[in-house]
C-alpha positions in Angstrom: 3.9 13.3 8.2 1.2 13.5 5.5 1.5 9.9 4.6 2.2 8.4 8.1 -0.5 10.1 10.2 -3.4 8.8 8.1 -1.8 5.3 8.2 -1.4 5.4 12.0 -4.7 7.0 12.8 -7.0 5.6 10.2 -5.2 2.6 8.7 -5.1 4.5 5.3 -2.4 2.6 3.4 -2.8 4.6 0.2 -1.1 7.7 1.6 2.1 5.7 2.6 3.4 6.3 -0.9 4.1 9.9 0.1 6.3 8.7 2.9 8.3 6.6 0.5 8.7 9.5 -1.9 10.3 11.6 0.9 13.6 9.7 0.3 13.9 11.6 -3.0 13.9 14.9 -1.1 16.7 13.8 1.2 18.4 10.4 1.8 18.1 10.8 5.6 14.3 10.1 5.4 15.3 6.4 5.0 15.6 6.4 8.8 11.9 7.3 9.6 10.8 4.9 6.9 12.9 2.1 8.4 11.4 2.9 11.8 7.9 2.8 10.3 8.7 -0.7 8.9 10.0 -1.8 12.2 6.9 -0.5 13.9 4.7 -2.3 11.4 6.4 -5.5 12.4 6.5 -5.0 16.2 3.1 -3.2 16.5 1.9 -1.5 19.7 4.2 -2.3 22.5 3.8 0.7 24.8 6.0 -0.5 27.6 8.9 -1.4 25.3 8.7 1.9 23.4 8.5 4.0 26.6 11.5 2.1 28.1 13.4 2.8 24.8 12.4 6.4 25.0 13.6 6.8 28.6 16.8 4.9 28.1 17.6 6.8 24.9 17.3 10.0 26.8 20.3 8.9 28.9 22.2 7.4 26.0 22.0 10.7 24.3 24.4 12.1 26.8 27.2 9.6 26.0 30.7 10.6 24.7 30.8 10.6 20.9 34.4 9.2 20.6 33.4 6.2 22.7 30.3 5.6 20.6 32.2 5.9 17.3 34.9 3.6 18.5 32.5 1.0 19.8 30.5 1.0 16.5 33.6 0.8 14.4 35.2 -2.0 16.5 32.1 -4.1 16.8 30.4 -3.5 13.5 33.3 -2.8 11.0 31.4 -4.1 7.9 28.0 -2.6 8.9 28.3 0.4 6.7 29.3 -0.2 3.0 32.8 1.1 2.1 31.2 3.7 -0.2 29.7 5.5 2.9 32.7 5.2 5.2 33.9 8.7 4.5 30.4 10.2 5.0 29.8 8.2 8.2 33.2 9.3 9.6 32.4 12.9 8.7 29.1 12.7 10.6 30.7 11.1 13.6 33.7 13.5 13.6 34.3 15.6 16.7 35.3 18.6 14.7 31.9 18.5 12.9 30.2 18.1 16.3 32.1 21.2 17.5 31.1 23.2 14.4 27.5 22.3 14.9 27.7 23.2 18.5 29.3 26.6 17.7 26.7 27.3 15.1 24.0 26.7 17.6 25.7 28.9 20.2 25.8 31.8 17.7 22.0 31.9 17.6 19.8 34.1 19.7 19.2 33.0 23.3 15.6 32.1 22.7 16.7 29.8 19.8 19.3 28.1 22.0 17.0 27.5 25.0 13.9 26.7 23.1 15.2 23.3 22.0 16.2 22.5 25.6 12.8 23.6 26.9 10.9 21.6 24.2 13.0 18.5 25.0 12.1 18.6 28.7 8.5 19.4 28.0 8.3 16.3 25.7 10.0 14.2 28.4 7.7 15.5 31.1 4.5 15.1 29.0 5.4 11.6 27.8 6.2 10.5 31.3 2.9 12.0 32.6 0.9 10.4 29.8 2.6 7.0 30.4 2.1 7.1 34.2 -1.3 8.8 34.5 -3.1 8.4 31.2 -2.0 5.0 29.9 -5.3 3.3 30.6 -7.3 6.0 28.7 -4.9 5.9 25.8 -5.0 2.1 25.6 -8.8 2.4 25.2 -8.3 4.6 22.1 -6.5 2.4 19.6 -5.6 5.1 17.2 -4.0 7.2 19.9 -2.1 4.1 21.2 -0.7 3.5 17.8 0.4 7.1 17.3 2.0 7.2 20.8 3.8 3.9 20.3 5.2 5.0 16.9 6.1 8.5 18.3 8.0 6.9 21.3 9.8 4.5 19.0 10.8 7.2 16.5 11.8 9.6 19.3 13.8 6.9 21.2 15.7 5.8 18.1 16.1 9.5 17.1 17.7 10.2 20.4 20.2 7.4 19.8 21.0 8.7 16.3 21.4 12.2 17.6 24.7 11.1 19.0 26.2 12.0 15.7 26.2 15.7 14.9 23.6 15.7 12.1 21.4 13.1 13.9 19.4 15.8 15.7 17.2 16.0 12.6 15.6 12.6 13.6 14.4 14.0 16.9 12.9 16.9 15.1 11.0 14.5 12.8 9.8 12.6 15.9 8.5 15.8 17.5 6.2 16.2 14.5 4.4 13.1 15.7 4.6 13.8 19.4 2.9 17.1 19.2 -0.1 15.9 17.1 -0.5 13.1 19.6 -0.6 15.6 22.5 -3.2 17.7 20.6 -5.3 14.7 19.9 -5.1 13.4 23.5 -6.2 16.8 24.9 -9.1 17.1 22.4 -10.2 13.5 23.0 -10.1 14.1 26.8 -12.4 17.1 26.6 -15.1 15.2 24.8 
């Protein structure tokens, strides 16, 4: 967040080094960095990213066994052999059940807060896209932040099909909420 926000909002390339260093904290930060690289190639394509965001919301509800079987049958060599065991453990139904059971053991407000936040994000992004798109497109820094946020959230939704993939949606939220704050503050000016 510290390295990417200045890059997206102010074109400050110097702080991107912090984002690259995040991989040394946890290997899963490779995903947001890869999304940032993809975004830097594709640039601002609001319609495409919003479509991905909405389609991914539906894809997120798919059956995990089907997804794992499709991925393994169509892309058998996609993951190097070294990571096969780890990938299979992440895409394992028993792991998914364990994660689900752990979540259900939490307090009711913890369980339902994630559901409420998810629907608030969907509602706000739909509202912004339908009713505030013209205003946002006139503010290039907000357009850039929105496009990156939608891309990251959309791909995060797809990756959340595996039990530990929910972490990518959480990272995406750290970009969605600053966007909303900046939109509200720029609208009041």
